[in-house]
Each structure stands twice: as C-alpha cells, then as structure tokens.
N, C-alpha and C positions, 0 to 999 in steps of 0.2 A: 172333212176326210171320211170316207167310209171305212169302216175298222176291217182288217183282213186277219185270218188265222196264220199263226206260226205255220212255216212251210216244214211239216214232219210226216213221217210214214201215215199218220192217223189224218191228216188232212189230205192227204193224197187218196185215200182210201175211204173217205168219208161217203155213206151210202145216200144221204138226203142233204142237199144244198138248197136249205130254206133260209131265206132273210127273212127277219121280221123288221117290221115298220120301226122308224125313229117316234119317241114318244113326243106327241106335239099336241096343244089343247090340254084340256083338263079331263081327268079321268077319275071316276068314284068307283071304289071297291070294298071289299069286306077287309082283305088283308093285301098290302103290297109288300115284295120281296126284292130286295136288291142284292144283284148277282146272281148270272146265270151258270154257275158252275153246280155241281152236284148238290150241294147243300142246299142253295136257293131251289134248283130246280126240285130236289126231293122234297123240301120242304112244301113249295108251291103245289107239286103232284097230290101229294098227301092231303092238303087242304082242299084242293078240287074235288079229291075223290070224297070228302066229307060234305060236300055242297056249298064251299065257300067260294064268292066270286073272288078271282086273285089275279093280280098283276104282277109280272116279275119284269123288271127293269134293270138291264145290261150295260154298263159303259162300251163294251167292245161286241163281240158275238159269243152266243149260247157255247159254252165250253171252251171260251177262247184260253184260260188261264189252264192250272195245273189238271184242274177236272178234265180237258181235253189233250194233256200231253204227258201223262205219267206212264210208269210200268204195266199198268192194266192188270195187276194181280190183286185178288179178292181174297184176304188172309183173315183167320182167327186173330190176328196181332192189333189187337185194342190198343190206342196210342195211350200211353202213361201207365198201364195196366198195373204195375209196379208200386206206383206213386198213390194209384187211386185206391188199391187196397190197404195201403199202409195208412191213408187217413181215412178212410172208412172204418178201419178195424178198430181206432181208438172210438168210436162213436157209436156202432152198431154190433161189433163183435167179428173176430176174425172169420168164422164160418160163415156169417152173413155177409160178409165185404167179398169173400173168395165166389159165394153164391152170385153176387151181383154182377161181378167180373165176367164171370165164366158164362152165365146167359147172356150177357148185353155182347159179348165180342162176337158171338155167332148170328146175331140178328139182323146185321146187313146182310149175309149172304141167302137168308131167306125173303127179305124182300127185294133183293136184286134178281133172283131168281124166279118169284111173283110177278115182277114187273116185265122181264124179258118175256115169259109166257103169256101173261095176259094182254100186252100189246103188240107181240109178235117184232119185238126190238131184235133186228138183226145187227150182233155185236160179237160174232165169233165166240162164244160163249163155251168154256171148256172147263171140265174138272181134272184137279190133279196137281199137286206142289209138292216141292221136296227143299226142306229145311235143311240147309248142310253145315257140317263142322268143319270150318276151315282150318282150326287145329284141333291136337287132341283133347285141349282143356274144354273145348265147347260142348263135348259129349256129355259133359254132366248135367247141364242146364236142357240139354235136349232130352236127355232120358228123364229130366224131372219132369218136363212138359208132357213126354209121352205118358207117362204113369199116371199123370193127372187126366189126361183124355182117357186111357184106359178107364179108370177108376169112375168117369162120369157117363162112362156108357158107350165111348166112340171106339171100342176095340173093332169094330168091323170097317171104321174109315180110315183108320191109322196102322201103318206097317213101319216097325222098326228097320232100319236098313242099316248093316255092319259096312264098314269098308270094302270087304270083298264084294260086297252086293252092288255096287255104285255104277259099274257097266251095265247093270239092266235097265238105269234108268239115264245114264248119261256118260258119254265117251270122254272121258276127263280125268286126268291123274289127282285131282286138287284135293280133293275131299277125304273126310276121315270117318263118316257115317253121315247118319241123319235120317229124319223123320218125312215118311211120304204119307201126303194127307188127301185122300180121296174127296172130301168136304168142300176144301179151297179150290178156288174157281181161277182162271183170268180170260182175258176178254180185251175188246178194243174199244177203251173207254170214251171216246169221242163219239162214236156210234151209239154207245148206250145212254151218253148225257143228251145228243140231239134227239134219240128216241124219244127219251122221257120228256122233253120238252115238247115233242108233235102229241104225247097222249096229252099232254095238259093243255095243249091248243084242242086237241078233240074234246076235253072235257067243259071248254069254254074259257079256260084262262087267256088273258090275255098276255103278249110277251112282246117287249121294246128292246130293241137291239140300237148300238152308236147313240147310246142315251145316257151318259155319264152324269151321275147324281151330285148336284153341286151343294146341297143342303137337305137336311132333315129338319122339318118344324115341327117341336112337339107340343103336344096340347089334347084336348078331348078327342079331337077328330086330327092326328098328326098327316103331315104331310109330304110328299117326296118332291123337292123341285129339281128340273133340268133345265139347260138352257132354252128347251123350246117348248116346255108341257109340265105340268104338275099331277101327280095323283094324289088323291085324298081317300083317305082309309079309317077303318076303325082300330087297326094296327099295323104294324110294319115290323119287319123282321130284315135284318142287316146279315147279309151272308157273303161279304166280299172278301174274306179271309185277309190275305197278306197284301191283296192288290188294293186295296182301296185306302183314303186317305181321311173318313169321315171319322166325327165323334172323338178327334182327338185328346179332348180333356179327359175322358172316360178311357181311352182304349189305348193312348200311345204306352210305348212301354212294356205291353203285353204278349206282342206277337211280332216275329221276326223274318225275314227271308233267308232262306236257305237255296241256292241254285245246285238243282241235280242234272246231270248230263245223259241224254240217251242218244244210242244210234241206232239204225235199222241197217243190214247188211244187204249188198245183193241177195237175189233168189239164191239158195244153196243146192237146188233140186234133191238129190237124193243123199246127199249128203246131211241134210236137215235130219232124217230119219237116223241115219248114224249116229249122229251128235246126242241127239234126244230121242230115243226111239219110243220112250212112253210119252211124247209131247206133254211134259209137265213144264210147269213154270217153278224159278229156282230162285232162292235168295240164301246169302249166307248169316252166321251168327255175330258177324263183327257188328261194331257201334257204328262204322262207315262202311256199310257191306256193298257188294254187287247185287245185281238181280237181272234177271234176262229169262227168254221163253220165244219159241218159235211163232212166227205169225202166220196167218192162213193161208199166205203164199210162200212159206217157207222161206221166212229170212230170219236171223237171229237179230232180235231186239232186245238190247243189253243198256243196262244202265248203272250208274253207282257214281262213287266220287262227289259226294255233295260238298258244295263250297260255302261254308258260314261265314265268308266275310261279306255277303252280299252282294257281291259282284260276280256277274256272269262269265264263264270261260270263254276265251277267245277262240279255242280251237278244240270243240267238244272230241271230235274224232281222234286227233292227235293224244288227247288224253286218256281215252279209253281202249285206245288200240291196245297198250301192254296189258291191260285186264284182260282182255278178249283173249289175245294170243297164249295168255298164262293159261288162261280156263281150257281154251281149245287150241292146242299146238296147230291143229291141222288147218286152224283159218288164218295163219301166217300170211301177211298180205291181202286178205281178203278186201272187195271193193265195199267201201261204207256209201251206200245211196244217199241216206238220210242222217242229219245230225241237230238235235236241238237242244233246248233246256226249259227249264220250269222251274218256278219259285216256290218252294214247300213254304208253308206257315209254319214257324217251330215255336214252340212253347216251351219255356224254361224248365218245367216240370212235366212236360210232355202229356199234361192232361188237359183234353178240349174244354175251352171257355165257352159255356152257356150261360146268357146272362140277360137283363135288363137294363136299358138306358133310362127308363122312365116307365112309368104304369103301362103303357100300350106299345114299345118301341123294344123289340127283342134283336139279338144278336147272337152270332154262332160263330167259331172260329178256333182254326188251332189243332190241326192232325198230325202235324210231326212227321209227315211222310207216309201214313196211313190210311189215306182220306179217301179211296174207293167205298170200302165197306163202313168206315166209319161215318162219313158224311152222308150215308143213307141211314145210319143209325140215330144220328143227331136229327136228321130230317123228320124223322117219325116222331122224336121227341118233341122237337120244337112245334110241329104242326098238332099235336096233343096237348101243349102247353097253352097255345094260343087258343085251342077252344075249349080250355078250362080243365084239362085232365093233367095235372101238376105233378104227380107221384116222382118220375125219373127225373123231371127238371129239377125240381126241388133237391133230388139228391146230389145233384150236381151243386147246388147251391151252398153245400157243405164242404166244398174243396176251398182251399187257399192256394191262390196263385202269387206267382212272382213279377212285382211288377219294379222294371229297371228305371230307375231315375233317369232322367235324359235319354229315355230309351231309343228314340229313334238316330241317337248319336251313337250312343254307348251298347246299346244292344248286341249287335253284331259282331264289333270284338271281343266283348265277353263270350261269345257264343264260339267264336273263334278260337279262343284261350281253352274253353271246355273242350271242344273236341280236341285239340292238341293233348289235354290232359288223358282223355278217353284212348287216343289212338297209343300214348304211350303203355296203358295199362294191357293194350292189347298185345304188345310185345312180351308179357309174362304170363300169356295164358298158355 
C-alpha cells in the first residue's frame, strides 16, 4: 500500500509533491541513511555536499513523521542543555561546558538559513520569537537567559519585555513578561524537509520511499535490507528516531514516544494581525507548554498538551480549544480546519543520543520536542563524524544516558509519572 502523509495544514499546503521510488534491487553507495525526517535528510545532504554518494531509505514519505508535523519553531533551546552542562562541567570545567552549549545551540539556525538561501527553499521562513512567562515565577529564569545572551553579544537581537509591553506583540491577557528574540525563526517544516530532500536529489543522492527497513546486516560493508531491495554501503546511519523498531538489543529503553497535538484554525483575516501584530512565534516557560504562531495565510497554528502515555489523543481539537480560548478570548468558537498529532522522541535526561551500533553503523535520535534546529546540528555532527571529523561526536560520547529496563513496556508509564511530578511543581511557581 502506498504511504500517505497525515492530513494536516502542512500536507495541505505542500509546495512540491514529489514521490520517490520504492527501493528495488541492489544499490551500492558510500553511505546509506535510514529515515527521511530532518535528521536523515540533513545528514544525507551534508554528506552529498562533501561529495559522498548517498542513499536515503524511508519507510513512508519524506517528512512523514514529526519533521513534517511539528510547530515549525526554530529556537536556541537545545534539548537537554542543563544536563549537558552538568555532565560536561565535571570533565572539562564549567566555563568550557557553558561555551560548548552556547555555541552549539545556535548552529542549527545558521544551517537552516544557509540551506534556504542556497537551494531557494520556499518554506515561509520568518524571524522573531517571544518566550513568555506564564507565571511571575518564570521571570527569574527568563531574566537569567536574557542576561546570558546580552553577555555573549546578543543584546541587539534580544529585547526584555515587561508585562505592560506584551500588547506590542500579542493581544492576550495571559503573560507576565518575556524575551523577544530576533534571531529565532519560524517556518513551514514539511516544505523545508521536502525542499532539502530535493536539494539532496539535485546533488545525486538517491531517495527511496515506501521502503521499510527489515534488517541491518553489520560487517565490513554493512547492508540495509527491505522487502524488495538491498543497499550495500561503507557506512550506515540510522535516523528513524522514535518511529522505528530496529536494533532493539542496543536501543530499546533509550527513547519513548510522546504525542503532541496541533491545530490550525480557519483563516483569521485582519484578526490575525490584531492578535499577533509582530507576526512572532511564541511558547511559554511551562514544562508542558503551549506554542503557536500565525501561518502564511493568516491561520493560528497552535500546539500543546504533550501526552507522555504513548497514546495519541482521540480529539485534538477539543483538547486544545480551551487553551486557545484562554490565550485569545477573541477566538472563542473559532473554526478549526486542521487537527493532527506527531510523536516526539523523548529521552529521559533530554540529551540527544548520538552513537555507534558497530564500527561503521551509526545512530542519532531523541530531541525531546526541540527537533527542528537540533536535528540540523546533529546532521552536521554525524556527517562530519562519518567522514572522519570526530571532535563534536566524541563530546557526545561523554554523556551518560538512562536506559529503562523493559523500556518498551515501562518507559512511557515512567515518563507519564515524571510529567505528573513536574506539573505538580508548576503549581508552586
């Protein structure tokens, strides 16, 4: 059966309806990449730009999973940055750990901007993001982030926003202040992912869809096996994140699905500018947060309420409507044209997992809801490592990860319990 993308605002406004062939027969390449989301496409494109012959193998369609369904926000919130700092500080010192995290967290912005310009990818790229204080208690952590940014030379890109100034950005009674960041971006993620895949094809990369991988055969020249074909390569990169079930002996209990719901309203016309006059993307400081922005055609695209049980919501629109109307009372009863969900890959300590399954089989996964920018950072790290430049990859080998025993059965109940704990803490902030 031919794979189809989920019905969403993104799939309904896709620019390029390219269908790649199913893998059939035997193919020989330098590097084979499993997974057609941002991590796989970004890694493959980096490798192709380095002159490598690459094959990308996707079980469904390019951008089928969370890469083509997310909130479309490109922010400097590197997944697991606090845990990264803590673990690195014990090895290389606190200042060096802070520098590593700070410079890494903005690298994804540069990569995305360069790709969009270089390959003329039409993905509604815009600048501007507001990180908001949902409670007065959130102002302290925001102020620390603002002060660090100014100390590191970003004062021209950052603006401290008092509660009284929120109406310049948003027509909502909800927030107690925030940080406006001109460097952060928002975009149409599916058009970005498909556009990057088109760039990969243009550089000679092979892309196969509708080709679930059944097995990875390790060895001097490892192989990817599907129902109808086989790819032999010098190196293999596994980039399926939470959607695959490959290599369970080593990867089970490492990453778990959390379903996030997103809606897009009917076009709002002039009301879109009244609600969001700066056309900025927004998220708040809560552990389970709301995030939203306006689309290119003036809809409110709104997400939130991650479900850590591993089960998807039965009625996303009904669950998110109260959040929308609390944020913007003017939208009470607004028509919702699209509602969909995506599974985020959650890691217990929130640090992305980069590693090797054997000497020439690599993997990268687990961005815990921060995937648009982080996946592009990781794609560059993995492409460099595969071609022999190991410095940043080796840094990620210093991190200790939690592996949950019987993870595929116990992981999501433990995550749900942890979410409940953090939600309780929110009540005291």
